[in-house]
N, C-alpha and C positions, 0 to 999 in steps of 0.2 A: 425793210422789210423781203426777203427775200419770195420770189416764185409771182412777182411781177411783169415777165417778157413778155414776148409775143404774144403769149395768151393771157397778158394780164385782165385785170376788172373791168379795160375797156373793150373788151372783147366781147361779142353777143353770146347770151348765154351764159356769161359766167360771171358778172355780178351778182346775180341770183345766188348762186353759191359760194363766192364769197361772205356776204350779207348773212346766208345763211351759219357758216361758218364762224363769224363774230359774235353771231347770236346764241350760242354753243358756251361762247365764254363766261366763264366766272368775273366777280366784281376786279381780281385782282389778275387775274388771269392776261396775257399779252400774245397775241401771235406772231409769231418769229418767221416762220416761212410757210409755203403752201406749195403742192403741186398738182396739176390734172392732165387728167388721162390723154394723150394725142388724138386728134381727131380720128386720126384712120383706124386707130385700134376701137374706137367707139361708135363705131358704124349701127349697130344694130340696140345701143339703149345710151342713156344718159351719161358725160363723162364721169367717171370716180376721182372724186379729191381726196385728197390727204393733207394733213396741215400739223405742222410742231409747233406747240405752244411752249409757254416757261414752262409747266407743269404734265404737260404727256403728247402724246402723239394720238390725233385722232382722223379720223375716215371717215369720207361721206360717200355714201352713195344714194342719189335723187333717182325715185320712182319716174317711169315715164308718165304718168297719170297724176304726179304731181304729189307734192311728203317726201321724205325720207329715211334712208335709215343711218345712223350714227353708230360708231363703235368706236373705245377708245385704250388707250394703253398708258399709267401712268410711266411717270420716267426710269423712278424706283426698280420696278417689275418688267424693266427692259434689261433680255439676257444677249441678245445682237442681233446686227442690222448688217444686209447683206445689197449690193447694187451690181447689177449686171449691165454695161450700158452700149447703146448700137449706135450708128449714124444719128439718127434722129429722136430714138425713143432709150428709156431706161427703164429695168425692171428694180421694185426695189421690193427685198424680203426683212419682216420685222417679225424677230424670235420676242416671245414673252414668257416670264418665269408663272408659275403656278402662286405663289407666295406675294402677297403686299408689303411685307415688313423690309429686311436687309438682310436676310438669309442667303446666304449664298449656295446653299445646297440644294436649291427649290427643282422641283422638277419643271421643266417646258410643258406648257400646256396649251397653245398659242402660237400658230404660225400662218402670217399673214403675208400675201404676195399680190402686190400691185403690178401690175403689168403697162407696159406702152404709154409710160408717162414721159411729158418733154424732160429732153436729155436735162438743159438746164437747171430746170426747177428742181428734177429728182437729185443732181449733185448735192444742189444745196439745201435739198432735204438731206442727205446721206452726212453731212456734213454737221449740223445741228444734232441729227440721232447720233454722232460719235460722241460726242462734244459730252450732250447729256450722259451717254454711257460711260463714261470715262469718269465724270463726278461722280455716279453712284456706286461703280469697282472700287473707288479709292473708299466711298463712307462704307461699304460693304468691309472691303481690309479691314480698314479701322474698328469698327462693329467688334469682326472675329477676331482679329489679336488683340482687343482687349477683354473680349469672353473669356478667350482662350488663358490670358494672365489673369484673371482673376480666377479660373476655375484649379488654375494650375497653382498659385498661391496660398489655395487652402485645402490642397491636398493631405491628410492625416493618413498615417499607416502603421498598426502595432506593429515593434519589434520584431515580432516574432516571424512574422510575416518577409518573403523576399521584395525588394523591389518592382521586379517583372513577373510577378505571379507563382514563384516559387511555392507559395502558401495558400493558394488558391485552390480550388478543386481542379479536375482536370479539365481543360478546356477551354476556362473562363479566365479573359485577359482582367489582368487587377487596375484599377482606378489610375496609380502613377504612369501606367505602361502603356494606356488609353490614351492617356496625355501625353506623354511622350511620345506616341504614334501619330495624335493630331498635329503636335508641332512637327516633325518631321516632314511631314504630307505637306503644309504651310509653305517651309522650306522648299520642297520639292517644285511647287506652284508658283515659287516665288512670292507667294504674300507675304512674306519679312525675310531679314535678311539672315545669314549668317550669325552676326552680333546678335539678334533679337530668340533668334533660336537656344543659341547658347546660356543666354540668360533664362529662358521659359526653362530650360534645362536643368538649371542652379537649380531654381526655385522649385522645383518637381525633386530633384533629389534632397534639398536642402529641409523639403519637410517629411521624408522618410523618419 
């Protein structure tokens, strides 16, 4: 498990933090890495801890007089992770999506920044966040492609109507045109290949 360097569980005051983190895990969840705030950045408060598990990102803020506050982001909600490293410490920013499903169009609703983390631990955390982010990006891409293909295959439109909205009311986009536009947007965003786009377009045209 990453995160057990200079400020590992043997360091004074951190054993209880690690025990608290482990106490937050579910029965099937494993702790993959954790990072703690550098002591120089926590002179007036107890050091903030963050952790990466097999299922989520966790932040842990311990109170001065005992107790703690925790929050988490499931990996499927992760949108972006950023790191800014200095000589001794590093900052990590985690951005989460509003939706808890695979929808790639969700609006961002949470931005967390953790300053002054121990550099080696923060870098390990960043790598794991990136790995989980890539896995879920691919899952969202596949889900979006499957949904688009399913919708494109079921397009039906009367023969009196134009494929791209000529028979529709003014200013209203036809269903085939909308599907084609979505496919083009996915192609431009490199979510699908040229051949996949041509296949989707062919299905749209064949359903007219």
